[in-house]
N, C-alpha and C positions, 0 to 999 in steps of 0.2 A: 173631293168632297160626292160622296155616295148615299143617295138615296132613292128614290122611288122613280126612277129613268121613261120607266115605263109610258107615263102618262105627264099631263102641263102642271101639276103640282108641284112634280119634282123637278123638271126645269124650274118652274118659279123659285124653288125652294136652293137650287144649285146658285139663279140670279141672284137672289137676297141675300143670299151668305157671301156672295163675288161682290156685290155692293156695299157691304157691310167692313169689308176687308180696308186696313188702312194703306198699306202698300198702293192699291189703284190710286185713292182719294189721294195721297198725297203727290202721286206719279202727274194725274192730270192736274192737280191746282197749281205745280211747276211748270206745264207746259204751256197752261190757260197764261200764268202771268209773264211767262217767256214773250209769248204771242204780243201780248197786250203792250206789253215794257219796250220792244221793239218795232214792233208794228212792220213787218216783213208784206214783202209784193205790195207795196204802195198804200196799204194800210194806213204807213205815216202821215205822210202827208195827205192822205184822203178824209183821216179822220185826229180828231181831238184824244187825249188819255181817256176821259170819261167816254165819249161815244164807243172808243173803240171797244170799252167793255164792256157796253151796251152792243155791238153785232160780235166779240169772241166768244164771250159767258154764255150765251144761250146755244151757237152753233158747236163750241169745245161739251157743254152739257148732253145734246145731243150724239155727237159721236162717240163719247164717254160710254151713254147708255146700246147703240149699236158696239162698241168695241168689248164691252161688257156681254154682251148677246155672243156673239160670235168666239170668245174667250168660251163662256159658258159648253156653247157647240162643240168647239175644237176640244178643249181638257176634258169635258164631261158625258158628253153625249155620243160622240162619234168612238167606234172602234176601236182608237188608236193608238197602237202599243210602246210611244214612246213620247219623253217630254222634245225629243226634236221635232218630231212628224206632227204632233200637237201645234208648237209653237208656227212651225213653217203653213203648215194650214189655217191659221190663225193669220197670222202674216198675208199672205192669199189673199184671205174673204173680206182683213182690213182693205187692201189695196183695192179692189173693187168694187166695194162700196164707199168706199172714205173719198179717195184718192178722184175719181167723178166729180164727185159732189163739192168736194173743196175745189175746183177749177170751174165751175160752174157756178158758185156761190162770188171767186173774186170777180167773175165776169162781170155779173150781179151788180157787186158795191162799187170794184173800181173801175167803168170802163176807161178811160182815159188813162191808165195806167197796165194799159194790157201788155207795152213792150217789155215791161220790169215780171211780168206773171210768168212762174214758174209753168214749165211743158208738164205734160203730162205723166210721160215717162218720170221727171224727175220729183214730181209728186210723188207716182207710185215708192221710187226709192226712202224720199223723208215717211212717208203713210209704213213702210217694210221694217224701217230703222225702228221708228217707235214702237209697232207691234213686238220689234221682235226684245225691244230695251225692255218694255214692259210686261211678255214674257220670263226676261232671266232675271228683272227684280223681286217676282214672285214665287219662283224657282229656288231663289238664295234668299230671300227673308222668313222660310218658314223653317229649313231646319238652324238659320239665326238663333229665330226663336226660341225654340225646343233649347239652343246651347246658351242662351241668358238667363234660362230657367233654373230655381236653383237645385240639385239634384236629387233632394229630397221630392222633387214633383214632378219627376221625368220617368217617361211610362219605364218600368222594367225592361231593361233590354234583354233580347231573345235571340241569341247564337242563328244566326244562318241554318244550318241542318234544324235546329229543332221544327224550324215550319218550310213546310214543304212546298206548300204557295206559294212562298216567296222565290224560290228560284225561278220560278218563271215570271218574271218580272224582272226590269232591267237592272242591273244595278244599282242606279242613281234613285231604285223607288223601295230596294230595301229597308225599308223601316221598320216599325211597328207596325203590326196590322190592327188596325183600325174596323174596319166594316169589308160584308162582302152582297153583290145585290146580283141577283140575276135577270139577264135583259134581250129578251129572242134567245141565241145558242150560247152567247155570252155572258162573262161573270164581269162586273165590274166591284175590281180590285182598289179598295184605300187605305193607305199604310198614313204614317204621319209626315212622308215625303212628296207627297203628291197619290194619284189615282192613275189604271192601266185596266183593259179591260184584253181581256182574253177568252181564246174557242172552249170551253172546258163546263161538264154539266154541276149544275150548283150541289148536286149530292157530293160530289165527288171535290168539288173546292171545298166544302166546309171539313171532308174527312182529311185534307189535308192542313187544313188549319187546327186542327187537335190541339196542338200543343201551346194554343194559345188558350186563356178562360176568356170563353163566350157562348150565348147561345144563337140557335134560329129564333126569334123573336116576330114572323112572319114565313109566310109561304114565299115571300122573293127575297128577304133579308136576315144577316146574319150578321149579328155584332160583338167586338169585343170588349166585354166589363168597362175593360181598362179606358176606352174611347167612350163611356157614357158619360156626357156631362152632367145631362139633366131629364127627370121625365116632364114630360105638359101633356094638359088636357086639351084639344079641340072641339068639344059638345060631351059627344059620347066617346068619342075617336083619343086613342092614346096615343103617343110618340117617345119617343128618347131624342134626345138632341144630343147630337155628339162633338167632339173639339174642335170640330172644323169646321159647326153650325149647322151641319144637315139632319132633318130631323128623318127619322125612321119610324111609320107605323108598328106599333105594335097588336096583333090578334087576340083576338079575345082569349082565344085556347093556349095563348100563349103568355098571357100577362100574373099566369102566379110563377115563371120565373121571375119576375119581376116583385113578387110578395117575398118570394123565399129569398133574395136578396135584399129586403128592406124600403126598396125603391121605392113602392107606394104603400 
């Protein structure tokens, strides 16, 4: 999800796109339902079924928001070069935040059931397992979504030798090139299979993407035309929304490119 990663608006755009994804919502609903139904760690004896809903639902909503924030940071903001490293960082950060909070909540809610409470290392293992599971679900779901689409709706396949920039990415990220954004000395590269950051000049990155039909729409952003889903206005500002939900700003001096393609 490559957008304006240098400011808060970029983070919020990524956060909103992550929240609007179906896979995380289904994942958290299933985990919440399991906790309410089974009442682990002494909550089954301490609370009725409906009381467990009142306890578990707000807590899991907070956990979901925290983990979504961590996922955006790990997968979109940090200059990590592989899915595995991003998933590991997300798991570590989730354990640091969620495991101690869960332990304290159990002590407050069910102090009499303390002997049945899991230890902190056990909670860390549980949180890490859920984090890795969430990352795996997201990684598997995106290419599956494309596989289920009619062939007429799929982006034109691009062979790897044609797009030099893709050769710099991990093999499991070499899908269709969608967007390039500059962030400090790095460029964030979004493909149909995920995102990655590499140390490269923005101009060189665009030059290596010359085999893909696209254009620079902002001093910090390049997009492939095939990835543009819609054009949106926010007051006097103009944005293009990409297929993965991110919004990319369009500079005034680049709007003529949208006009030439009949997008505005």
